[in-house]
N, C-alpha and C positions, 0 to 999 in steps of 0.2 A: 504494500500500500504506500502511495506517495504522500509526503507531508510537505507543509510549507514552513520553511525556517526563515526567520528574520536574522540576517547575518551582518547587517550594518545599519546604523542610524546616523542621521545628520540633521542639524537644525541651523536656521539662520534668521537674523533680525535685521531690519533696516538700520542704517548707521546712527540715526539720532533718536533720542528718547525724550519723553516729557514726564515730569513728576506730576502726580495726580492733583496736587494743589494748583499747579500751573494750568493743568487741563481744565479744572473747574473755573478758573479765572477766564480762560479763553471761552469756555462754553457760555459764560455770562454775556459775552459780546455778540452772541448769535441768537438772542431771544426775540428778535424781530419786533421791537416795539411793544413788548408786553406792558400792559397798563401799569401794573405795580412792579416795576422793574427791580426795585431794591429787594422786595420780598421774594421775587422770582430768583434773583441771584443768590439769596441766602438759602433758598430751598435747593437750588442746583448744587451749591457747595456741600450741603448736608447729604444729598444723594451720592455725590462723588466720594465723600468720606466713608460712606457705608458700603461702597462697592467691593471692598477687599483688594482693590488694585492700588499699588504704590507707584508704579511707573509703567509706561507703555512705549513701544517704538512705532514710528509712523513714517511713511514715505513722503508725507507733505512737509515734514520739518526740515529746515535748513541748518539747524543747530540743536544741540540738546539743551535742556533747561534744568535748573535747580534753583527755583524761586527767581528765575531770570525772566526777562521779557521774551515771549515766544517769537521765534523767527520763522515765519512761513508766509507765503503769498497766495496759497490756494483758496483759503476761506477769508472773505472780507467781513469786517464787522457790519452788523445790521441793526438799524433802529426803525426799519420800515417793514411792516408785516408782509409786503409783497415780495421782499427779498428772501428767498428760501435757499440761497447758496448756489453753487455751481450746478448747471444742468447735468443730467445723466450722461450726455455725450461727452462733456468735458471730463467727468469722473472716469468714464471708460477709456478715454484717451490717455489719462494719467496711469490707469491700470496697465494699459498696453505698453507704455514706456517703462514702467518700473518693475513689472513682474518678472521678465526674463532673467535679470541679473540676480535677483533674490532666489529664484528657483534654482539657478545654476549653482549658487553658493551652497545651498542645502544638499543638492545632489552630489556635488564633488566631495563633500564631507561624508556622506553616506557611502559612496563608492570607496573612499579611502579607508573608512572603518571596516568595510567588508573585504578589503583587499581584492577588489574586483575591477577589471578594466572596463571602460565604457563599451569596448568592442565585444564583451561577453554578454551584454544586455540583449535579451530577446523581446521583452515586452516593456512598454512604458505606460503607466497609469497615472494620470494627473487628476487633481481634485481642486475645485474652487467653487464658491458660491457668491463671490464678491466682485467678479469681473469676467467679461467675455469679450473675445475678439477672434476673428478667423483670418489668417492663421493665428493660433494662440501660443501661449508660452510653452506648450508641449512641443510644437515644431521648432521653437527657438532652441530647445535643449539638444536637438539633433546637431546643430552647428556648434553650440558652446561646449558640449560634452564630447562631440565626435562619435555619436551613435551611428550604427550602421543604418543605411536607408531602408533595410528590410524589417526594422523593429516594428512590432505591432503596437498601435496606439489605442488607448481607451481613455475617455474622459468621464469622470464622475462629477456631474454638474448640479448645482443648486440643491444639494442634499443637506446643507446646513452643518451644524457643529459635529455631527457624527460621520461626516463624509470620509474621513480617513479610515474609519472602521468598515464602511462600505467598500473602499478600495482594497483593504486587506482581504475581505471576503471574495472579491473578484480575483485577486491575485492567487488566493488559495485554490479557486476553481481552475484557473489557468495552469497552476502547478500540478494539479491532479490530472488534468487532461493531457498536459504536455510535460512529461517528467524531466526533460532536458532544459526547461525554461529557466531563465534568470531574469527576475522582474524588478524594475525600478518604479517605486511609487513616489510621487511628489505632490504634497498638499500645500497650497499657497493661498493666503487670503490677505487682501489689503482693505480691511474693514474700515480703516480711518477715512477712506474715500467716501463714506456714506454718512458722515456726520449730518444730523438733521437740525435745522433751524427751528425756532419757535418754541412755545411752551406746550409740551405734551409729555406727561410724566413717564409713560412707557418708553417713549423715544429717548428721553433724557437718561433714563436708566441704561438703555442700550448705548447711548453716547459715552456713558461713564465706564463701560466695561470693555468695549471692543478695541482691538489692536491689530497690528500687522505682523506677519511672520510666515515662515516656510519651514517645512520639515520633509525629510525624505527617508526612505528605507530601501534596502536591497534584500531580496529574498529569493530562495530557490526551493526546488521540490525535493532535493536530496542532499546528502552530505559531501558530494564529490568536490565541491568548491571549497569546503572548509577543512579538508584533510590537512593535518599538520599545523593548523592555526590554533593559537592559544585563547583567543577571545571567546566568551560565551555566546551560544546561539540560543535563540528563542523559538520554540516550536509553537505554532498556532494550532492548538488542539481542536478548537471548535469556534463557530460563529453562529449568531442567531439574531433575529429581528423580532420586534413585537410592537405593533401599533396599539396604543392604548385607546380603548373605545370612548367615543363621544368627547374627544379632545381636539378636534380639527381646528378650532378657532383659538386654542390656548397659546400657540406660538406660530407666528407667520413671518414671512420674509418675501416682500413683494417689490417689484420694480416700479418706481415712481418717476415723475418728471425731474426730480432733484435727488437722484440717488436711489438706493434700495432702502426700503422702510421696514423696520421690524416692530412687531408687537409681541409682548411677553406678558401674559396675564399673571396677575398676582396670585392666581389660584394654582399655578404650576407646582410650587413646592408642596402644597397639600395633596395634589394629585399624585406626585411622586411618592410621598409618604404613604398614601393609601394603596397604591398599585405596584410599586417597585418590588417589595419583598416577594410577592407571589410570582412575579415575572422572573426574578433572579433565581428563586428556589427551584422553579420548574426547569430552567435552563441548566443549572448545576446538577440537578438530580439525573438528568439525561446522560450525564458523564460521570456518574458515581461520585459526585462531590457535594459538599455542603458549604455553607458560608464559613463554618469553622475551619474548613480545609484551606481556604483562600488566605495566602500569606500577605499579598500586596494587592492594592487597588489603584487602577488608573481611572479616575472619574472626571469626565469633562466638567470643568468649573464654569458652568453657565452663569454663576454668580454665587455670592456667599449663602443666600437662602437655599439655593438648589443643593449646594454642598452640605448644608445643615440638614436638609430633608433626607439626603442619602445617608448621612451619618446616623441620624435618629432611626430611620426606618430599617436600616440593615444592621443596626447594632454595632457600628464601627467605632474604633477608638480614634482619638485625636491623632495619634501617630500614623494610623492607616490613611487618614484623609489629608495629612499634612503635605505630602508631595503635590497634591492637586492644588491646595491653597497656596503653596509656595510659588508655583508657576503662575497662578492667577495674580498674586501680588507682584511678582517680578516682571511679568510680560503682559498681563491683561488676558482677556478672552480673545484668542486669535482665531476662533471658530475651528475649522477642520484640523489644522496642524497641532492644536493644543495637546491632544492626547499623546502624540508622539514626543512632544517636549517633556511630558510627564514620564513617559516610558524611558526616555533617555536619562531623566533625573533618577529614576529607580536604578538604572544600570550603574550610574556613577556612585550610588550609595550601596551597591552590592546587595540589593534588596532580595528577600526570599521569594520564591515562587512555589506554587502556582499563583498567577496574577489574573485578575478579571479586569477587562477594559470595558468602560461604559460611556456611551455618548447619547445625548438627547437632541432631537431635532424636530422640525415642523412635522405635524402629523396627528397627535404628539407621538413620536416614535422613539423606541429605545433600541440601540444597536449594542451588541455584546460580543465579547470574545474571551476565550480562555487561553492563556499563554503558559507554557512550561519552559524551564531552563534546561538546556542540554550541556 
């Protein structure tokens, strides 16, 4: 039987970052003429403080901040309700310019970690829900990495924060069908291109959380490529999906005239608390495991309330949830690449396995995977 092994991980962030206090100050300049602007700015700063984010990286920044004035020219201040920021076309043009270099950086690091040449790659799977163009950053990787022209391309688009888990499931299927395959996955999001102007609490919460980043992994269906290598390999034992009933409006991600617009219902944490234990237990039991057997958790940090809901409902310790909250604090919610940042953090810490990866996305949908260490 063929297996899918993760043999290399790589992550990358834009060059410049913004401290959360500075991001809150910037957000106050984009309230578009809110009648009670002083009160609105105070509420914005409170929401940003409660986000669990300490800093974030963004492609729109010209320099990093530490209680300094923000240097960027993409978003202009607004005191006019008709000003909603750059149009979607301008945001997509920025995505098209910035995505290739960040994707390349993450992929090169993953290839180096795997000790694999770009010429050995047979399949490329890309993931993004924050920008689209054709040709896309997937084709740019052929030139920047030196991939063979016969590499098969697959794009996982608009799946939201669990997109990397979808990609792993696709890669595992490829590896099972084609045992000689060597697969490169690259998940890239430039969420900061979708900052929303005006006073809307759900969108301000999204503004306070989302960030830019890229993550890549290299995997194969058998151990031939890893013979003689000392680094640990991760075996993807199982994947599963579960759409939670009657939750279609709880989380949305839609294309608007001024970027992509997210809604996140305040009911989501309670829904997770009510429904996640049954979903997880059913998945684990199919593979002769229980929550007690799981040594590490990679939980997509949609926000601090979602992490708290997972902690409470699954009976996790603060130590088990801490890698997810650490990445949220250090990098923000980067959407699809975030779970791979957390997995890389676990590797750096020599964490114990088995590990369960969880991601939540519009639907409301849960994506899950079980990883073992070899």
